[in-house]
ZADO-1210 file (C-alpha; in nm, 4 decimals, padded with zeros to 6 digits):
<atoms>
<atom x="-02.6928" y="-00.4821" z="-05.6637" code="UNK" pos="1"/>
<atom x="-02.3118" y="-00.4922" z="-05.5909" code="UNK" pos="2"/>
<atom x="-02.2908" y="-00.2109" z="-05.8442" code="UNK" pos="3"/>
<atom x="-02.5660" y="-00.0249" z="-05.6878" code="UNK" pos="4"/>
<atom x="-02.3947" y="-00.0654" z="-05.3280" code="UNK" pos="5"/>
<atom x="-02.0882" y="00.1239" z="-05.4767" code="UNK" pos="6"/>
<atom x="-02.2759" y="00.4003" z="-05.6409" code="UNK" pos="7"/>
<atom x="-02.4817" y="00.4422" z="-05.3374" code="UNK" pos="8"/>
<atom x="-02.1586" y="00.5118" z="-05.1223" code="UNK" pos="9"/>
<atom x="-02.0142" y="00.7553" z="-05.4234" code="UNK" pos="10"/>
<atom x="-02.3582" y="00.9394" z="-05.4117" code="UNK" pos="11"/>
<atom x="-02.3511" y="00.9631" z="-05.0397" code="UNK" pos="12"/>
<atom x="-02.0238" y="01.0941" z="-05.0282" code="UNK" pos="13"/>
<atom x="-01.9839" y="01.3176" z="-05.3487" code="UNK" pos="14"/>
<atom x="-02.3442" y="01.4316" z="-05.4013" code="UNK" pos="15"/>
<atom x="-02.6146" y="01.3864" z="-05.1530" code="UNK" pos="16"/>
<atom x="-02.4486" y="01.4226" z="-04.7984" code="UNK" pos="17"/>
<atom x="-02.7767" y="01.3335" z="-04.5983" code="UNK" pos="18"/>
<atom x="-02.9225" y="00.9768" z="-04.6041" code="UNK" pos="19"/>
<atom x="-03.2788" y="01.0912" z="-04.5434" code="UNK" pos="20"/>
<atom x="-03.2681" y="01.3077" z="-04.8596" code="UNK" pos="21"/>
<atom x="-03.1290" y="01.0073" z="-05.0535" code="UNK" pos="22"/>
<atom x="-03.4104" y="00.8013" z="-04.9099" code="UNK" pos="23"/>
<atom x="-03.6661" y="01.0784" z="-05.0296" code="UNK" pos="24"/>
<atom x="-03.5077" y="01.0712" z="-05.3893" code="UNK" pos="25"/>
<atom x="-03.5125" y="00.7022" z="-05.3993" code="UNK" pos="26"/>
<atom x="-03.8814" y="00.6435" z="-05.2894" code="UNK" pos="27"/>
<atom x="-04.0200" y="00.9349" z="-05.4736" code="UNK" pos="28"/>
<atom x="-03.9264" y="00.7713" z="-05.7890" code="UNK" pos="29"/>
<atom x="-04.1304" y="00.4992" z="-05.7065" code="UNK" pos="30"/>
<atom x="-04.4451" y="00.6999" z="-05.7238" code="UNK" pos="31"/>
<atom x="-04.4918" y="00.6035" z="-06.1122" code="UNK" pos="32"/>
<atom x="-04.5179" y="00.2234" z="-06.0162" code="UNK" pos="33"/>
<atom x="-04.9022" y="00.3163" z="-05.9695" code="UNK" pos="34"/>
<atom x="-04.9453" y="00.3432" z="-06.3341" code="UNK" pos="35"/>
<atom x="-04.8942" y="-00.0317" z="-06.3474" code="UNK" pos="36"/>
<atom x="-05.2169" y="-00.0957" z="-06.1473" code="UNK" pos="37"/>
<atom x="-05.4156" y="-00.0236" z="-06.4777" code="UNK" pos="38"/>
<atom x="-05.2538" y="-00.3364" z="-06.6373" code="UNK" pos="39"/>
<atom x="-05.3878" y="-00.6274" z="-06.4214" code="UNK" pos="40"/>
<atom x="-05.3153" y="-00.5462" z="-06.0731" code="UNK" pos="41"/>
<atom x="-05.5252" y="-00.7527" z="-05.8303" code="UNK" pos="42"/>
<atom x="-05.6047" y="-00.5502" z="-05.5109" code="UNK" pos="43"/>
<atom x="-05.6300" y="-00.7755" z="-05.1687" code="UNK" pos="44"/>
<atom x="-05.9946" y="-00.8141" z="-05.0405" code="UNK" pos="45"/>
<atom x="-05.8093" y="-00.9465" z="-04.7131" code="UNK" pos="46"/>
<atom x="-05.7393" y="-00.6655" z="-04.4336" code="UNK" pos="47"/>
<atom x="-05.4558" y="-00.8492" z="-04.3115" code="UNK" pos="48"/>
<atom x="-05.2723" y="-00.8798" z="-04.6450" code="UNK" pos="49"/>
<atom x="-05.3094" y="-00.4767" z="-04.6696" code="UNK" pos="50"/>
<atom x="-05.1597" y="-00.4651" z="-04.3369" code="UNK" pos="51"/>
<atom x="-04.8798" y="-00.6696" z="-04.4410" code="UNK" pos="52"/>
<atom x="-04.8137" y="-00.4636" z="-04.7589" code="UNK" pos="53"/>
<atom x="-04.8112" y="-00.1429" z="-04.5822" code="UNK" pos="54"/>
<atom x="-04.5880" y="-00.2723" z="-04.3126" code="UNK" pos="55"/>
<atom x="-04.3310" y="-00.4376" z="-04.5695" code="UNK" pos="56"/>
<atom x="-04.3179" y="-00.0838" z="-04.7408" code="UNK" pos="57"/>
<atom x="-04.2448" y="00.1003" z="-04.4338" code="UNK" pos="58"/>
<atom x="-03.9800" y="-00.1460" z="-04.3483" code="UNK" pos="59"/>
<atom x="-03.8289" y="-00.0981" z="-04.7009" code="UNK" pos="60"/>
<atom x="-03.8221" y="00.2674" z="-04.6435" code="UNK" pos="61"/>
<atom x="-03.6592" y="00.2343" z="-04.2883" code="UNK" pos="62"/>
<atom x="-03.4073" y="-00.0206" z="-04.4412" code="UNK" pos="63"/>
<atom x="-03.2881" y="00.2097" z="-04.7055" code="UNK" pos="64"/>
<atom x="-03.2427" y="00.4798" z="-04.4310" code="UNK" pos="65"/>
<atom x="-03.0507" y="00.2824" z="-04.1846" code="UNK" pos="66"/>
<atom x="-02.8151" y="00.1161" z="-04.4789" code="UNK" pos="67"/>
<atom x="-02.7307" y="00.4558" z="-04.6105" code="UNK" pos="68"/>
<atom x="-02.6214" y="00.6020" z="-04.2758" code="UNK" pos="69"/>
<atom x="-02.4220" y="00.2929" z="-04.2497" code="UNK" pos="70"/>
<atom x="-02.2484" y="00.3397" z="-04.5975" code="UNK" pos="71"/>
<atom x="-02.1961" y="00.6950" z="-04.4916" code="UNK" pos="72"/>
<atom x="-02.0074" y="00.5923" z="-04.1625" code="UNK" pos="73"/>
<atom x="-01.8075" y="00.3124" z="-04.2987" code="UNK" pos="74"/>
<atom x="-01.6731" y="00.1663" z="-04.6037" code="UNK" pos="75"/>
<atom x="-01.9149" y="-00.0071" z="-04.8358" code="UNK" pos="76"/>
<atom x="-01.6820" y="-00.3272" z="-04.8642" code="UNK" pos="77"/>
<atom x="-01.7343" y="-00.3899" z="-04.5094" code="UNK" pos="78"/>
<atom x="-02.0741" y="-00.2450" z="-04.3963" code="UNK" pos="79"/>
<atom x="-02.2299" y="-00.4238" z="-04.7156" code="UNK" pos="80"/>
<atom x="-02.1329" y="-00.7523" z="-04.6171" code="UNK" pos="81"/>
<atom x="-02.2342" y="-00.7248" z="-04.2585" code="UNK" pos="82"/>
<atom x="-02.5672" y="-00.6377" z="-04.3947" code="UNK" pos="83"/>
<atom x="-02.5433" y="-00.9605" z="-04.5927" code="UNK" pos="84"/>
<atom x="-02.4415" y="-01.1444" z="-04.2668" code="UNK" pos="85"/>
<atom x="-02.7331" y="-01.0166" z="-04.0469" code="UNK" pos="86"/>
<atom x="-03.0237" y="-01.0331" z="-04.2947" code="UNK" pos="87"/>
<atom x="-03.0211" y="-01.4189" z="-04.3801" code="UNK" pos="88"/>
<atom x="-02.9880" y="-01.4901" z="-03.9941" code="UNK" pos="89"/>
<atom x="-03.3090" y="-01.2711" z="-03.9075" code="UNK" pos="90"/>
<atom x="-03.4947" y="-01.4074" z="-04.2345" code="UNK" pos="91"/>
<atom x="-03.4021" y="-01.7529" z="-04.1025" code="UNK" pos="92"/>
<atom x="-03.5740" y="-01.6815" z="-03.7762" code="UNK" pos="93"/>
<atom x="-03.8796" y="-01.4864" z="-03.9244" code="UNK" pos="94"/>
<atom x="-03.9241" y="-01.7225" z="-04.2415" code="UNK" pos="95"/>
<atom x="-03.9469" y="-02.0324" z="-03.9993" code="UNK" pos="96"/>
<atom x="-04.1847" y="-01.8069" z="-03.7624" code="UNK" pos="97"/>
<atom x="-04.4292" y="-01.6636" z="-04.0025" code="UNK" pos="98"/>
<atom x="-04.3842" y="-01.8567" z="-04.3225" code="UNK" pos="99"/>
<atom x="-04.3081" y="-02.1918" z="-04.1692" code="UNK" pos="100"/>
<atom x="-04.0000" y="-02.2518" z="-04.3924" code="UNK" pos="101"/>
<atom x="-03.7864" y="-02.5316" z="-04.2808" code="UNK" pos="102"/>
<atom x="-03.4318" y="-02.6001" z="-04.4129" code="UNK" pos="103"/>
<atom x="-03.2469" y="-02.9235" z="-04.4321" code="UNK" pos="104"/>
<atom x="-02.9039" y="-02.9841" z="-04.2657" code="UNK" pos="105"/>
<atom x="-02.7016" y="-02.8907" z="-04.5768" code="UNK" pos="106"/>
<atom x="-02.9056" y="-02.5748" z="-04.6611" code="UNK" pos="107"/>
<atom x="-02.8548" y="-02.4822" z="-04.2850" code="UNK" pos="108"/>
<atom x="-02.4645" y="-02.5366" z="-04.3155" code="UNK" pos="109"/>
<atom x="-02.4617" y="-02.3178" z="-04.6204" code="UNK" pos="110"/>
<atom x="-02.6342" y="-02.0245" z="-04.4959" code="UNK" pos="111"/>
<atom x="-02.4007" y="-02.0511" z="-04.1870" code="UNK" pos="112"/>
<atom x="-02.1020" y="-02.0380" z="-04.3845" code="UNK" pos="113"/>
<atom x="-02.2187" y="-01.7636" z="-04.6238" code="UNK" pos="114"/>
<atom x="-02.3096" y="-01.5639" z="-04.2841" code="UNK" pos="115"/>
<atom x="-01.9652" y="-01.6466" z="-04.1503" code="UNK" pos="116"/>
<atom x="-01.7911" y="-01.5305" z="-04.4852" code="UNK" pos="117"/>
<atom x="-01.9827" y="-01.1893" z="-04.4911" code="UNK" pos="118"/>
<atom x="-01.9047" y="-01.1441" z="-04.1084" code="UNK" pos="119"/>
<atom x="-01.5333" y="-01.1994" z="-04.1986" code="UNK" pos="120"/>
<atom x="-01.5518" y="-00.9582" z="-04.4694" code="UNK" pos="121"/>
<atom x="-01.7185" y="-00.6915" z="-04.2680" code="UNK" pos="122"/>
<atom x="-01.4330" y="-00.6658" z="-04.0072" code="UNK" pos="123"/>
<atom x="-01.2719" y="-00.3622" z="-04.0811" code="UNK" pos="124"/>
<atom x="-00.9170" y="-00.2634" z="-04.0222" code="UNK" pos="125"/>
<atom x="-00.8919" y="00.0750" z="-04.2133" code="UNK" pos="126"/>
<atom x="-00.7259" y="00.4167" z="-04.1699" code="UNK" pos="127"/>
<atom x="-01.0858" y="00.5273" z="-04.0283" code="UNK" pos="128"/>
<atom x="-01.2025" y="00.2358" z="-03.8305" code="UNK" pos="129"/>
<atom x="-01.0383" y="-00.0712" z="-03.6536" code="UNK" pos="130"/>
<atom x="-01.2482" y="-00.3576" z="-03.5880" code="UNK" pos="131"/>
<atom x="-01.6103" y="-00.2767" z="-03.5025" code="UNK" pos="132"/>
<atom x="-01.7645" y="00.0662" z="-03.4806" code="UNK" pos="133"/>
<atom x="-02.0802" y="00.2703" z="-03.4452" code="UNK" pos="134"/>
<atom x="-02.1241" y="00.2315" z="-03.8349" code="UNK" pos="135"/>
<atom x="-02.1612" y="-00.1482" z="-03.7839" code="UNK" pos="136"/>
<atom x="-02.4505" y="-00.0813" z="-03.5667" code="UNK" pos="137"/>
<atom x="-02.6339" y="00.0899" z="-03.8612" code="UNK" pos="138"/>
<atom x="-02.5642" y="-00.2202" z="-04.0701" code="UNK" pos="139"/>
<atom x="-02.7026" y="-00.4485" z="-03.8225" code="UNK" pos="140"/>
<atom x="-03.0113" y="-00.2589" z="-03.7841" code="UNK" pos="141"/>
<atom x="-03.0633" y="-00.2317" z="-04.1614" code="UNK" pos="142"/>
<atom x="-03.0303" y="-00.6123" z="-04.1743" code="UNK" pos="143"/>
<atom x="-03.2958" y="-00.6542" z="-03.9065" code="UNK" pos="144"/>
<atom x="-03.5278" y="-00.4218" z="-04.1018" code="UNK" pos="145"/>
<atom x="-03.4669" y="-00.5728" z="-04.4359" code="UNK" pos="146"/>
<atom x="-03.5421" y="-00.9041" z="-04.2898" code="UNK" pos="147"/>
<atom x="-03.9142" y="-00.7925" z="-04.2058" code="UNK" pos="148"/>
<atom x="-03.9338" y="-00.6427" z="-04.5394" code="UNK" pos="149"/>
<atom x="-03.8285" y="-00.9511" z="-04.7261" code="UNK" pos="150"/>
<atom x="-04.0489" y="-01.1904" z="-04.5259" code="UNK" pos="151"/>
<atom x="-04.3615" y="-00.9553" z="-04.5600" code="UNK" pos="152"/>
<atom x="-04.2976" y="-00.9373" z="-04.9339" code="UNK" pos="153"/>
<atom x="-04.2902" y="-01.3202" z="-04.9452" code="UNK" pos="154"/>
<atom x="-04.6061" y="-01.3542" z="-04.7797" code="UNK" pos="155"/>
<atom x="-04.7524" y="-01.0905" z="-04.9864" code="UNK" pos="156"/>
<atom x="-04.6200" y="-01.2794" z="-05.3108" code="UNK" pos="157"/>
<atom x="-04.7823" y="-01.5904" z="-05.2022" code="UNK" pos="158"/>
<atom x="-05.1199" y="-01.4129" z="-05.1130" code="UNK" pos="159"/>
<atom x="-05.1592" y="-01.1833" z="-05.4312" code="UNK" pos="160"/>
<atom x="-04.8875" y="-01.3041" z="-05.6846" code="UNK" pos="161"/>
<atom x="-04.5681" y="-01.1738" z="-05.7902" code="UNK" pos="162"/>
<atom x="-04.6913" y="-00.8589" z="-06.0368" code="UNK" pos="163"/>
<atom x="-04.9518" y="-00.7379" z="-05.7982" code="UNK" pos="164"/>
<atom x="-04.7567" y="-00.7644" z="-05.4818" code="UNK" pos="165"/>
<atom x="-04.4655" y="-00.5844" z="-05.6291" code="UNK" pos="166"/>
<atom x="-04.6807" y="-00.2953" z="-05.7597" code="UNK" pos="167"/>
<atom x="-04.8419" y="-00.2478" z="-05.4321" code="UNK" pos="168"/>
<atom x="-04.5403" y="-00.2830" z="-05.2195" code="UNK" pos="169"/>
<atom x="-04.3527" y="-00.0238" z="-05.3944" code="UNK" pos="170"/>
<atom x="-04.6233" y="00.1920" z="-05.4850" code="UNK" pos="171"/>
<atom x="-04.7000" y="00.2379" z="-05.1270" code="UNK" pos="172"/>
<atom x="-04.3323" y="00.2884" z="-05.0710" code="UNK" pos="173"/>
<atom x="-04.3495" y="00.6040" z="-05.3064" code="UNK" pos="174"/>
<atom x="-04.6517" y="00.7443" z="-05.1199" code="UNK" pos="175"/>
<atom x="-04.4335" y="00.7000" z="-04.7998" code="UNK" pos="176"/>
<atom x="-04.2025" y="00.9529" z="-04.9483" code="UNK" pos="177"/>
<atom x="-04.4377" y="01.2121" z="-04.8850" code="UNK" pos="178"/>
<atom x="-04.4167" y="01.1585" z="-04.5358" code="UNK" pos="179"/>
<atom x="-04.0446" y="01.2517" z="-04.5399" code="UNK" pos="180"/>
<atom x="-04.1673" y="01.6128" z="-04.5903" code="UNK" pos="181"/>
<atom x="-04.1616" y="01.6282" z="-04.2310" code="UNK" pos="182"/>
<atom x="-03.7851" y="01.6164" z="-04.2184" code="UNK" pos="183"/>
<atom x="-03.6288" y="01.9574" z="-04.2304" code="UNK" pos="184"/>
<atom x="-03.3562" y="01.8302" z="-04.4637" code="UNK" pos="185"/>
<atom x="-03.6115" y="01.7356" z="-04.7329" code="UNK" pos="186"/>
<atom x="-03.8263" y="02.0221" z="-04.7043" code="UNK" pos="187"/>
<atom x="-03.5093" y="02.2634" z="-04.7739" code="UNK" pos="188"/>
<atom x="-03.4872" y="02.1102" z="-05.1003" code="UNK" pos="189"/>
<atom x="-03.8012" y="02.2930" z="-05.2222" code="UNK" pos="190"/>
<atom x="-03.6827" y="02.6180" z="-05.0753" code="UNK" pos="191"/>
<atom x="-03.4525" y="02.8959" z="-05.2413" code="UNK" pos="192"/>
<atom x="-03.1335" y="02.7545" z="-05.3857" code="UNK" pos="193"/>
<atom x="-02.9124" y="02.9476" z="-05.1465" code="UNK" pos="194"/>
<atom x="-03.0359" y="02.6832" z="-04.8778" code="UNK" pos="195"/>
<atom x="-02.8637" y="02.4220" z="-05.0559" code="UNK" pos="196"/>
<atom x="-02.5075" y="02.3183" z="-04.9762" code="UNK" pos="197"/>
<atom x="-02.2496" y="02.2288" z="-05.2678" code="UNK" pos="198"/>
<atom x="-02.2992" y="01.8770" z="-05.2141" code="UNK" pos="199"/>
<atom x="-02.6720" y="01.9202" z="-05.3044" code="UNK" pos="200"/>
<atom x="-02.5974" y="02.0794" z="-05.6513" code="UNK" pos="201"/>
<atom x="-02.5674" y="01.8207" z="-05.9123" code="UNK" pos="202"/>
<atom x="-02.3380" y="01.8424" z="-06.2137" code="UNK" pos="203"/>
<atom x="-02.4444" y="01.6544" z="-06.5306" code="UNK" pos="204"/>
<atom x="-02.1982" y="01.3718" z="-06.4391" code="UNK" pos="205"/>
<atom x="-02.3433" y="01.3363" z="-06.1170" code="UNK" pos="206"/>
<atom x="-02.7056" y="01.3413" z="-06.2323" code="UNK" pos="207"/>
<atom x="-02.5838" y="01.0422" z="-06.4942" code="UNK" pos="208"/>
<atom x="-02.4295" y="00.8518" z="-06.1903" code="UNK" pos="209"/>
<atom x="-02.7537" y="00.8832" z="-05.9944" code="UNK" pos="210"/>
<atom x="-02.9811" y="00.7841" z="-06.2926" code="UNK" pos="211"/>
<atom x="-02.7429" y="00.4770" z="-06.3671" code="UNK" pos="212"/>
<atom x="-02.7767" y="00.3822" z="-05.9939" code="UNK" pos="213"/>
<atom x="-03.1623" y="00.3859" z="-06.0071" code="UNK" pos="214"/>
<atom x="-03.1956" y="00.2003" z="-06.3242" code="UNK" pos="215"/>
<atom x="-02.9459" y="-00.0606" z="-06.1858" code="UNK" pos="216"/>
<atom x="-03.1361" y="-00.0654" z="-05.8563" code="UNK" pos="217"/>
<atom x="-03.4635" y="-00.1218" z="-06.0134" code="UNK" pos="218"/>
<atom x="-03.3468" y="-00.4278" z="-06.2259" code="UNK" pos="219"/>
<atom x="-03.1730" y="-00.5796" z="-05.9396" code="UNK" pos="220"/>
<atom x="-03.4640" y="-00.5371" z="-05.6868" code="UNK" pos="221"/>
<atom x="-03.7065" y="-00.6811" z="-05.9240" code="UNK" pos="222"/>
<atom x="-03.4618" y="-00.9926" z="-05.9839" code="UNK" pos="223"/>
<atom x="-03.4261" y="-01.0498" z="-05.6086" code="UNK" pos="224"/>
<atom x="-03.8040" y="-01.0066" z="-05.5247" code="UNK" pos="225"/>
<atom x="-03.8902" y="-01.2331" z="-05.8274" code="UNK" pos="226"/>
<atom x="-03.6663" y="-01.5094" z="-05.6994" code="UNK" pos="227"/>
<atom x="-03.8002" y="-01.4533" z="-05.3577" code="UNK" pos="228"/>
<atom x="-04.1566" y="-01.5256" z="-05.4950" code="UNK" pos="229"/>
<atom x="-04.0473" y="-01.8403" z="-05.6415" code="UNK" pos="230"/>
<atom x="-03.8429" y="-02.0194" z="-05.3705" code="UNK" pos="231"/>
<atom x="-03.7623" y="-01.9947" z="-04.9983" code="UNK" pos="232"/>
<atom x="-03.6799" y="-01.6669" z="-04.8559" code="UNK" pos="233"/>
<atom x="-03.4298" y="-01.7915" z="-04.6341" code="UNK" pos="234"/>
<atom x="-03.2130" y="-01.9273" z="-04.9121" code="UNK" pos="235"/>
<atom x="-03.2458" y="-01.6332" z="-05.1466" code="UNK" pos="236"/>
<atom x="-03.1186" y="-01.4149" z="-04.8728" code="UNK" pos="237"/>
<atom x="-02.8230" y="-01.6402" z="-04.8006" code="UNK" pos="238"/>
<atom x="-02.7346" y="-01.6017" z="-05.1622" code="UNK" pos="239"/>
<atom x="-02.6983" y="-01.2354" z="-05.0972" code="UNK" pos="240"/>
<atom x="-02.3505" y="-01.3397" z="-05.0042" code="UNK" pos="241"/>
<atom x="-02.2735" y="-01.3728" z="-05.3704" code="UNK" pos="242"/>
<atom x="-02.3487" y="-01.0206" z="-05.4078" code="UNK" pos="243"/>
<atom x="-02.0847" y="-00.9220" z="-05.1509" code="UNK" pos="244"/>
<atom x="-01.8388" y="-01.1497" z="-05.3089" code="UNK" pos="245"/>
<atom x="-01.8734" y="-00.9342" z="-05.6364" code="UNK" pos="246"/>
<atom x="-01.8606" y="-00.6180" z="-05.4221" code="UNK" pos="247"/>
<atom x="-01.5336" y="-00.6919" z="-05.2835" code="UNK" pos="248"/>
<atom x="-01.3846" y="-00.7779" z="-05.6297" code="UNK" pos="249"/>
<atom x="-01.5613" y="-00.4647" z="-05.7713" code="UNK" pos="250"/>
<atom x="-01.4269" y="-00.2331" z="-05.4798" code="UNK" pos="251"/>
<atom x="-01.0833" y="-00.3566" z="-05.5300" code="UNK" pos="252"/>
<atom x="-01.0723" y="-00.3104" z="-05.9155" code="UNK" pos="253"/>
<atom x="-01.2417" y="00.0294" z="-05.9154" code="UNK" pos="254"/>
<atom x="-00.9820" y="00.1228" z="-05.6250" code="UNK" pos="255"/>
<atom x="-00.7091" y="00.0173" z="-05.8506" code="UNK" pos="256"/>
<atom x="-00.7941" y="00.1332" z="-06.1855" code="UNK" pos="257"/>
<atom x="-01.0302" y="00.4388" z="-06.1105" code="UNK" pos="258"/>
<atom x="-00.9351" y="00.5691" z="-05.7641" code="UNK" pos="259"/>
<atom x="-01.0385" y="00.9310" z="-05.8587" code="UNK" pos="260"/>
<atom x="-01.4032" y="00.7779" z="-05.8861" code="UNK" pos="261"/>
<atom x="-01.4088" y="00.5527" z="-05.6174" code="UNK" pos="262"/>
<atom x="-01.1425" y="00.4388" z="-05.3771" code="UNK" pos="263"/>
<atom x="-01.0729" y="00.1997" z="-05.0536" code="UNK" pos="264"/>
<atom x="-00.7394" y="00.1237" z="-04.9241" code="UNK" pos="265"/>
<atom x="-00.6644" y="-00.2251" z="-04.8006" code="UNK" pos="266"/>
<atom x="-00.4176" y="-00.3507" z="-04.5420" code="UNK" pos="267"/>
<atom x="-00.2392" y="-00.6999" z="-04.6217" code="UNK" pos="268"/>
<atom x="-00.4593" y="-00.8544" z="-04.3350" code="UNK" pos="269"/>
<atom x="-00.7812" y="-00.7301" z="-04.5156" code="UNK" pos="270"/>
<atom x="-00.6805" y="-00.9006" z="-04.8322" code="UNK" pos="271"/>
<atom x="-00.6211" y="-01.2279" z="-04.6899" code="UNK" pos="272"/>
<atom x="-00.9277" y="-01.2250" z="-04.4733" code="UNK" pos="273"/>
<atom x="-01.1680" y="-01.0914" z="-04.7638" code="UNK" pos="274"/>
<atom x="-00.9882" y="-01.3563" z="-05.0148" code="UNK" pos="275"/>
<atom x="-01.0787" y="-01.6249" z="-04.7555" code="UNK" pos="276"/>
<atom x="-01.4196" y="-01.4959" z="-04.7250" code="UNK" pos="277"/>
<atom x="-01.4691" y="-01.5073" z="-05.1239" code="UNK" pos="278"/>
<atom x="-01.3665" y="-01.8654" z="-05.1076" code="UNK" pos="279"/>
<atom x="-01.6061" y="-01.9462" z="-04.8057" code="UNK" pos="280"/>
<atom x="-01.8921" y="-01.7931" z="-05.0235" code="UNK" pos="281"/>
<atom x="-01.8112" y="-02.0247" z="-05.3113" code="UNK" pos="282"/>
<atom x="-01.8134" y="-02.3163" z="-05.0773" code="UNK" pos="283"/>
<atom x="-02.1551" y="-02.2039" z="-04.9372" code="UNK" pos="284"/>
<atom x="-02.3196" y="-02.1544" z="-05.2737" code="UNK" pos="285"/>
<atom x="-02.2103" y="-02.4869" z="-05.3676" code="UNK" pos="286"/>
<atom x="-02.3805" y="-02.6299" z="-05.0815" code="UNK" pos="287"/>
<atom x="-02.6914" y="-02.4539" z="-05.1540" code="UNK" pos="288"/>
<atom x="-02.7220" y="-02.5510" z="-05.5265" code="UNK" pos="289"/>
</atoms>
């Protein structure tokens, strides 16, 4: 998922310059998930479960939209960790309220340490932004929306099982892509090529990057969702801090060795604060394990 975040930023910068269009591409690719419904999917008989499935699918779509806008307006090594910091806090509250999940003191301490580490990473001191800025608000909104998506998913997995719940949630998200046709930016994709901007025309290399991104996204998402189905959603989302530890290291390495593909500049202060944050992430994970 750390690799997915980096590729999302690259795509939104170099290939698809409108987040709603990228959400459309992401969700429309989920429609083939319905083919899996012929292989043992159990459809719910409880109307409440259907409501939660539809709600979780909608939250997934809006979460992607807010996250992509945040990635576009900020550096991924900052907006990503902010998302990782806000999501566990919202999940902790919602999980306790709706799923009656109760954490012990050590687990709560671990969650708080991971959240603090992610906030520390997210504080931006770049050439474009200093401290908090409007892009951070989109990261917080994305964290809020994703919390509902994760908690709703956990409820569905408990009610329907992992396989059936996964197919239904993401299958309906695929149907939700159809409603994105109401966006002028999406409708323009199906009109004459002259309506496209240069950034909407893909080279073979860009197509491969998008394809790789979607394959990694599917693998990462299924792994995260399966983990949620097995354990407490609050703890699983706290472990997202591990993802952003990877993210910081990967961004630094790519910026150093492949700057033409992807580059973010670091100040000395940022190097120190992100180094401390990665150490805190390690401590938080040790407490959880």
